[in-house]
SERO-4910 file (N, C-alpha, C, O; in steps of 0.05 Angstrom, whole numbers):
BEGIN
 pado doro    nc1    nc2    nc3   cac1   cac2   cac3    cc1    cc2    cc3    oc1    oc2    oc3
  Gln    A     16    -26      5      0      0      2     17     21     -2     38     21     11
  Val    A      9     46    -25     35     76    -14     18     93     -2     -7     95     -8
  Gln    A     31    109     16      0    137     30     32    156     16     52    154      1
  Leu    A     17    175     34     47    192     24     45    214     67     29    221     85
  Val    A     70    215     58     75    213     91     79    249     89     91    256     69
  Glu    A     70    272    109     71    299    106    100    304    126    108    288    143
  Ser    A    111    324    121    126    336    151    133    377    146    140    393    129
  Gly    A    124    375    172    140    408    164    103    415    182     87    401    194
  Gly    A    105    449    171     81    466    191     78    470    202     55    465    197
  Gly    A     77    482    232     78    483    262     65    522    276     42    532    272
  Leu    A     73    527    281     63    550    289     84    576    273    107    568    275
  Val    A     83    592    265     94    626    257     92    644    260     69    642    270
  Gln    A     97    677    261     90    704    255     83    705    234     97    692    218
  Pro    A     68    713    226     54    738    208     90    751    192    111    762    201
  Gly    A     81    742    166    102    745    150    132    728    153    152    740    146
  Gly    A    133    712    160    139    685    170    142    661    146    132    664    123
  Ser    A    159    634    155    168    619    141    163    598    149    168    596    173
  Leu    A    151    571    131    146    549    126    144    521    103    126    516     87
  Arg    A    170    506    111    156    493     81    150    455     95    157    440    113
  Leu    A    129    456     65    118    431     84    132    404     56    143    402     34
  Ser    A    125    395     70    150    366     52    122    340     57    107    331     75
  Cys    A    129    337     22    118    298     27    122    277     11    113    269    -10
  Lys    A    135    271     24    130    242      5    131    214     11    136    206     34
  Ala    A    122    194    -17    107    171    -28    128    153    -13    152    155    -11
  Ser    A    102    127      4    115    103     17    137     99     -9    160    109    -12
  Arg    A    126     86    -24    145     71    -54    142     86    -79    125    102    -84
  Asn    A    170     75   -100    176     91   -120    140     82   -131    127     61   -133
  Ile    A    137    108   -134    111    106   -157    110    141   -170    112    162   -158
  Tyr    A    107    135   -205    102    156   -226     79    171   -211     62    153   -208
  Met    A     67    197   -196     52    214   -191     47    238   -212     60    259   -215
  Ser    A     26    230   -222     18    253   -248     26    278   -249     40    293   -262
  Val    A      0    280   -212     -2    309   -200     14    319   -163     11    303   -145
  Met    A     20    328   -161     18    328   -144     14    363   -127     22    384   -136
  Gly    A      0    357   -102      1    382   -104     -8    384    -76     -8    362    -64
  Trp    A    -18    412    -57    -31    416    -25    -62    425    -24    -71    447    -33
  Tyr    A    -73    408    -15   -100    433    -18    -86    435     16    -66    426     27
  Arg    A   -119    458     30   -120    467     60   -147    457     65   -164    449     49
  Gln    A   -151    457     99   -178    474    102   -179    489    127   -166    482    147
  Ala    A   -197    517    126   -198    515    155   -224    518    167   -247    517    160
  Pro    A   -214    521    180   -252    521    211   -258    527    203   -250    549    197
  Gly    A   -285    517    190   -310    516    173   -305    532    146   -322    549    137
  Glu    A   -289    528    137   -283    531    101   -290    505    105   -295    490    124
  Gln    A   -290    505     71   -293    470     53   -266    487     50   -261    511     52
  Arg    A   -246    456     42   -219    451     35   -223    462     12   -245    463      3
  Glu    A   -190    479     -6   -194    485    -31   -159    473    -41   -144    459    -27
  Leu    A   -156    479    -55   -130    465    -76   -118    489    -80   -127    504    -96
  Val    A    -83    499    -58    -69    517    -61    -49    509    -72    -29    520    -62
  Ala    A    -44    497    -88    -25    501   -105    -15    464   -123    -14    445   -107
  Ser    A    -11    460   -142      8    431   -155     21    438   -181     19    458   -196
  Val    A     36    414   -181     54    401   -195     55    389   -209     60    366   -200
  Thr    A     53    389   -237     49    362   -261     73    345   -249     85    350   -228
  Gly    A     75    329   -263     98    316   -277    126    331   -293    147    319   -294
  Asp    A    124    349   -302    131    366   -321    145    389   -310    164    400   -321
  Gly    A    133    397   -287    132    411   -271    120    438   -278    131    459   -272
  Thr    A     98    437   -291     76    459   -297     63    460   -266     49    442   -258
  Thr    A     73    492   -246     59    496   -232     36    509   -238     34    522   -259
  Thr    A     12    506   -218    -14    519   -212    -16    527   -191    -14    511   -173
  Tyr    A    -22    558   -182    -32    562   -152    -49    584   -150    -48    604   -166
  Ile    A    -64    582   -131    -89    602   -120    -78    623   -125    -56    623   -135
  Asp    A    -95    648   -118    -81    675   -129    -71    682   -106    -47    687   -106
  Ser    A    -89    686    -78    -80    688    -55    -46    685    -49    -31    701    -38
  Val    A    -41    654    -60    -14    645    -53      6    657    -86     25    643    -92
  Lys    A      3    671    -96     25    666   -118     45    690   -115     34    712   -111
  Cys    A     65    690   -117     86    713   -113    100    701    -81    125    702    -77
  Arg    A     77    689    -59     95    671    -35    106    640    -30    127    631    -20
  Phe    A     81    626    -43     85    603    -50    101    589    -58     83    572    -60
  Thr    A    112    583    -62    131    555    -87    130    527    -84    143    514    -68
  Ile    A    113    517   -104    119    481   -100    137    480   -130    142    493   -150
  Ser    A    143    450   -115    162    433   -125    170    410   -120    172    400    -98
  Arg    A    176    396   -146    172    364   -128    212    358   -148    229    366   -163
  Asp    A    203    339   -132    224    316   -136    234    279   -164    255    266   -161
  Asn    A    223    276   -176    206    262   -182    236    228   -172    225    207   -165
  Asp    A    254    229   -172    268    220   -176    267    202   -135    271    179   -125
  Gln    A    258    231   -125    260    214    -91    222    220    -80    214    225    -58
  Asn    A    209    216   -104    173    210    -86    168    245    -73    151    250    -56
  Thr    A    183    262    -83    181    282    -57    173    299    -70    181    305    -93
  Gly    A    146    316    -50    140    346    -71    143    367    -43    145    359    -20
  Asp    A    143    386    -48    154    408    -27    142    437    -28    146    447    -50
  Leu    A    127    455     -8    119    481     -9    128    489      9    130    483     33
  Gln    A    134    506     -6    165    539      6    133    562     17    119    568     -2
  Met    A    126    569     38    106    589     42    123    604     63    133    599     85
  Asn    A    120    634     36    132    659     46    118    685     59     99    693     45
  Asn    A    121    698     78    105    724     80     72    707     92     50    717     88
  Leu    A     76    687    101     54    682    109     45    701    117     57    723    119
  Lys    A     14    696    126     -2    716    137    -30    697    144    -41    677    136
  Gln    A    -32    713    161    -59    706    186    -90    683    175   -102    664    186
  Glu    A    -94    700    147   -112    677    132   -103    649    113   -115    636     95
  Asp    A    -77    645    126    -60    631    112    -62    597    135    -61    574    129
  Thr    A    -64    614    165    -74    593    175   -102    568    167   -123    576    157
  Ala    A    -96    534    176   -107    511    163    -86    488    157    -62    490    153
  Val    A   -100    471    158   -102    448    148    -87    439    129    -97    436    107
  Tyr    A    -65    436    134    -46    433     92    -50    392     92    -42    374    108
  Tyr    A    -65    391     65    -58    358     62    -48    362     35    -55    379     20
  Cys    A    -28    341     31    -12    331      2    -29    322     -4    -46    314     12
  Tyr    A    -31    321    -34    -48    292    -44    -28    285    -75    -13    303    -82
  Ala    A    -28    263    -91    -23    260   -111    -37    236   -130    -40    213   -122
  Thr    A    -40    240   -140    -51    224   -178    -37    207   -177    -25    203   -156
  Trp    A    -34    194   -192    -20    162   -202    -50    142   -204    -74    145   -197
  Arg    A    -29    116   -219    -51    103   -241    -70     85   -224    -85     68   -233
  Ala    A    -67     92   -202    -91     68   -185   -115     94   -170   -135     89   -157
  Gly    A   -102    124   -180   -123    139   -158   -113    163   -149   -100    177   -164
  Thr    A   -118    170   -126   -112    183   -110   -101    195    -90   -120    200    -76
  Leu    A    -78    204    -79    -57    190    -61    -68    215    -36    -78    235    -45
  Trp    A    -66    213     -7    -70    233     17    -57    226     36    -56    206     50
  Gly    A    -41    262     34    -24    251     71    -46    260     91    -69    268     88
  Gln    A    -29    257    112    -44    262    136    -58    295    150    -68    305    170
  Gly    A    -53    299    135    -49    337    145    -26    340    153     -9    323    158
  Thr    A    -25    369    155     -9    380    172    -15    410    184    -28    426    171
  Gln    A     -7    415    206    -26    451    210    -11    461    212     10    457    226
  Val    A    -17    479    197      3    513    182    -18    532    211    -41    523    210
  Thr    A    -15    550    232    -18    569    251      2    600    245     26    604    244
  Val    A    -18    617    244     -6    650    234    -17    659    254    -40    666    253
  Ser    A     -8    660    269     -7    685    294     19    696    302     43    692    300
  Ser    A      0    712    311     25    725    323     30    727    367     50    738    377
***
Protein backbone atom coordinates (compact mmCIF):
# COMPACT_ATOMS: atom_id res chain seq x y z
CA GLN A 1 0.00 0.00 0.00
CA VAL A 2 1.32 3.41 -0.94
CA GLN A 3 1.11 6.28 1.50
CA LEU A 4 1.96 9.95 1.46
CA VAL A 5 3.79 11.16 4.54
CA GLU A 6 3.82 14.85 5.32
CA SER A 7 6.26 16.82 7.41
CA GLY A 8 6.69 20.46 8.30
CA GLY A 9 4.04 22.84 9.48
CA GLY A 10 3.77 24.48 12.86
CA LEU A 11 3.32 27.90 14.40
CA VAL A 12 4.83 30.98 12.79
CA GLN A 13 4.39 34.72 13.11
CA PRO A 14 2.90 36.77 10.27
CA GLY A 15 5.56 37.41 7.66
CA GLY A 16 7.39 34.23 8.54
CA SER A 17 8.12 31.15 6.45
CA LEU A 18 7.44 27.45 6.62
CA ARG A 19 8.23 24.52 4.36
CA LEU A 20 5.95 21.52 3.95
CA SER A 21 7.22 18.25 2.54
CA CYS A 22 5.43 15.21 1.24
CA LYS A 23 6.96 11.84 0.39
CA ALA A 24 5.50 8.73 -1.18
CA SER A 25 6.29 5.52 0.66
CA ARG A 26 7.09 3.69 -2.57
CA ASN A 27 8.67 4.58 -5.87
CA ILE A 28 5.67 5.48 -8.00
CA TYR A 29 5.04 7.94 -10.77
CA MET A 30 2.73 10.69 -9.58
CA SER A 31 1.22 12.59 -12.48
CA VAL A 32 0.21 15.49 -10.25
CA MET A 33 1.27 16.47 -6.75
CA GLY A 34 -0.19 19.27 -4.78
CA TRP A 35 -1.53 20.73 -1.58
CA TYR A 36 -5.02 21.47 -0.38
CA ARG A 37 -5.85 23.33 2.80
CA GLN A 38 -8.88 23.55 5.01
CA ALA A 39 -9.50 26.24 7.57
CA PRO A 40 -12.07 25.79 10.37
CA GLY A 41 -15.56 26.19 9.00
CA GLU A 42 -14.32 26.48 5.44
CA GLN A 43 -14.29 24.19 2.45
CA ARG A 44 -11.08 22.50 1.39
CA GLU A 45 -9.34 24.48 -1.33
CA LEU A 46 -6.56 23.64 -3.74
CA VAL A 47 -3.54 25.78 -2.92
CA ALA A 48 -0.97 24.66 -5.47
CA SER A 49 -0.14 21.78 -7.77
CA VAL A 50 2.69 20.63 -10.01
CA THR A 51 2.60 18.14 -12.85
CA GLY A 52 5.28 15.64 -13.75
CA ASP A 53 6.78 18.01 -16.31
CA GLY A 54 6.94 20.84 -13.79
CA THR A 55 3.89 22.88 -14.72
CA THR A 56 2.63 24.68 -11.62
CA THR A 57 -0.66 26.27 -10.62
CA TYR A 58 -1.52 28.42 -7.61
CA ILE A 59 -4.59 30.05 -6.18
CA ASP A 60 -4.41 33.82 -6.47
CA SER A 61 -4.06 34.43 -2.73
CA VAL A 62 -0.70 32.62 -2.54
CA LYS A 63 0.90 33.64 -5.81
CA CYS A 64 4.34 35.21 -5.35
CA ARG A 65 4.43 33.89 -1.76
CA PHE A 66 4.27 30.10 -2.11
CA THR A 67 6.42 27.89 -4.31
CA ILE A 68 5.67 24.27 -5.07
CA SER A 69 8.34 21.88 -6.27
CA ARG A 70 8.89 18.17 -6.68
CA ASP A 71 11.68 15.67 -7.04
CA ASN A 72 10.56 12.75 -9.18
CA ASP A 73 13.62 10.67 -8.30
CA GLN A 74 12.97 11.02 -4.55
CA ASN A 75 9.16 10.82 -4.84
CA THR A 76 8.85 14.03 -2.86
CA GLY A 77 7.06 17.32 -3.14
CA ASP A 78 7.60 20.54 -1.22
CA LEU A 79 5.62 23.67 -0.59
CA GLN A 80 7.72 26.66 0.42
CA MET A 81 5.52 29.26 2.08
CA ASN A 82 6.88 32.76 2.56
CA ASN A 83 5.37 35.96 3.92
CA LEU A 84 2.70 33.94 5.69
CA LYS A 85 -0.52 35.65 6.68
CA GLN A 86 -3.09 34.83 9.34
CA GLU A 87 -5.50 33.78 6.62
CA ASP A 88 -3.08 31.02 5.64
CA THR A 89 -3.90 29.25 8.91
CA ALA A 90 -5.32 25.84 8.04
CA VAL A 91 -4.65 22.14 7.93
CA TYR A 92 -2.64 21.44 4.80
CA TYR A 93 -3.05 18.16 2.94
CA CYS A 94 -0.66 16.79 0.38
CA TYR A 95 -2.18 14.82 -2.47
CA ALA A 96 -0.95 12.96 -5.51
CA THR A 97 -2.60 11.33 -8.46
CA TRP A 98 -1.18 8.12 -9.90
CA ARG A 99 -2.36 5.18 -11.99
CA ALA A 100 -4.34 3.66 -9.10
CA GLY A 101 -6.13 6.85 -8.06
CA THR A 102 -5.50 9.65 -5.61
CA LEU A 103 -3.38 9.53 -2.48
CA TRP A 104 -3.70 11.85 0.49
CA GLY A 105 -1.35 12.79 3.26
CA GLN A 106 -2.40 12.82 6.89
CA GLY A 107 -2.59 16.61 7.07
CA THR A 108 -0.39 19.05 8.93
CA GLN A 109 -1.42 22.13 10.87
CA VAL A 110 -0.11 25.54 9.85
CA THR A 111 -0.90 28.34 12.27
CA VAL A 112 0.05 31.93 11.55
CA SER A 113 -0.34 34.07 14.64
CA SER A 114 1.46 36.78 16.55
